[in-house]
C-alpha positions in Angstrom: 95.2 -48.5 -52.6 92.9 -45.8 -53.9 89.2 -46.4 -54.1 87.0 -44.8 -56.7 83.2 -44.8 -56.6 80.1 -43.0 -57.5 78.9 -41.7 -54.1 76.1 -40.6 -51.9 78.4 -38.2 -50.2 78.2 -34.5 -49.2 81.0 -31.9 -48.7 80.2 -30.0 -45.5 81.6 -26.5 -45.4 81.6 -25.2 -41.8 82.7 -21.6 -41.2 83.5 -20.7 -37.6 85.3 -18.0 -35.6 89.0 -18.8 -35.3 89.9 -21.1 -32.4 86.8 -23.2 -32.4 87.8 -25.9 -34.9 88.3 -28.5 -32.3 84.7 -28.1 -31.1 83.4 -28.6 -34.7 85.6 -31.7 -35.3 84.4 -33.2 -32.1 80.8 -32.7 -33.2 81.6 -34.4 -36.5 83.4 -37.3 -34.8 80.6 -37.9 -32.3 77.9 -37.9 -35.1 80.0 -40.4 -37.1 80.7 -42.6 -34.1 76.9 -42.8 -33.3 76.3 -44.5 -36.7 79.7 -46.2 -36.9 80.8 -44.2 -40.0 84.5 -44.3 -40.9 84.0 -41.2 -43.1 83.1 -38.8 -40.4 86.5 -38.7 -38.7 88.4 -35.8 -40.2 88.4 -32.6 -42.2 90.5 -30.0 -43.9 90.9 -26.7 -42.1 91.4 -23.4 -44.1 92.3 -20.2 -42.3 90.2 -17.3 -43.5 89.0 -13.8 -42.6 85.5 -12.5 -42.7 84.4 -9.4 -44.6 81.1 -7.9 -43.7 79.3 -4.7 -44.2 80.6 -3.3 -40.9 84.3 -2.9 -40.1 85.7 -2.7 -36.6 88.7 -0.5 -36.1 91.0 0.2 -33.2 93.3 3.2 -33.2 92.6 3.7 -37.0 93.5 0.1 -37.8 90.8 -2.1 -39.4 90.4 -5.4 -37.5 89.4 -8.4 -39.6 87.3 -11.2 -38.2 89.6 -14.2 -38.2 87.7 -17.4 -39.2 88.3 -21.0 -40.1 86.6 -23.1 -42.7 86.3 -26.8 -42.0 85.6 -29.1 -45.0 84.5 -32.6 -44.3 83.3 -35.3 -46.7 80.6 -37.4 -45.1 77.8 -39.7 -46.1 74.7 -38.0 -47.2 72.5 -39.5 -44.5 75.0 -38.3 -41.8 75.4 -34.7 -43.2 71.9 -33.7 -42.1 72.6 -34.9 -38.5 75.9 -33.1 -38.3 74.3 -29.8 -39.6 71.6 -30.1 -36.9 74.2 -30.7 -34.2 76.3 -27.8 -35.3 73.2 -25.5 -35.3 72.3 -26.6 -31.7 75.8 -26.7 -30.2 77.9 -24.2 -32.2 75.4 -22.2 -34.2 75.2 -18.5 -35.2 73.9 -17.5 -31.8 76.9 -19.0 -29.9 80.4 -17.7 -29.5 81.5 -20.1 -32.3 79.1 -18.4 -34.8 79.0 -21.5 -36.9 77.6 -21.5 -40.4 77.3 -24.7 -42.3 76.2 -25.7 -45.8 76.4 -28.9 -47.8 77.3 -29.5 -51.4 76.9 -32.7 -53.4 80.0 -34.8 -54.1 79.7 -36.7 -57.4 82.7 -38.9 -57.1 85.2 -39.8 -54.4 88.7 -41.1 -55.0 91.1 -42.1 -52.2 88.8 -42.0 -49.2 87.7 -44.8 -46.8 84.0 -45.3 -47.3 81.5 -48.0 -46.8 80.9 -50.0 -50.0 
């Protein structure tokens, strides 16, 4: 059964170096478990490549920075805590080089959420 509701949800977009998705998903799950939230349990992973002002090359071949983007829909009150946790545990100054931003979600259809 699909549910449809006006929501107080946020779409977190988390960009990390490739291979660190499991660490981010664990941060999201731990934050959700701490407040018993069924929404903070999963995410969508998109493979990407970074493009910056400096290119690295090896033997004349340009090397792209492989990245992954995790999108997770979470309750608004939980989004801030997840962002703080990502900054502390997997932020820009770590090997993960995590960057996170949140966008509002006007409506949600087909997701388990607290009524």
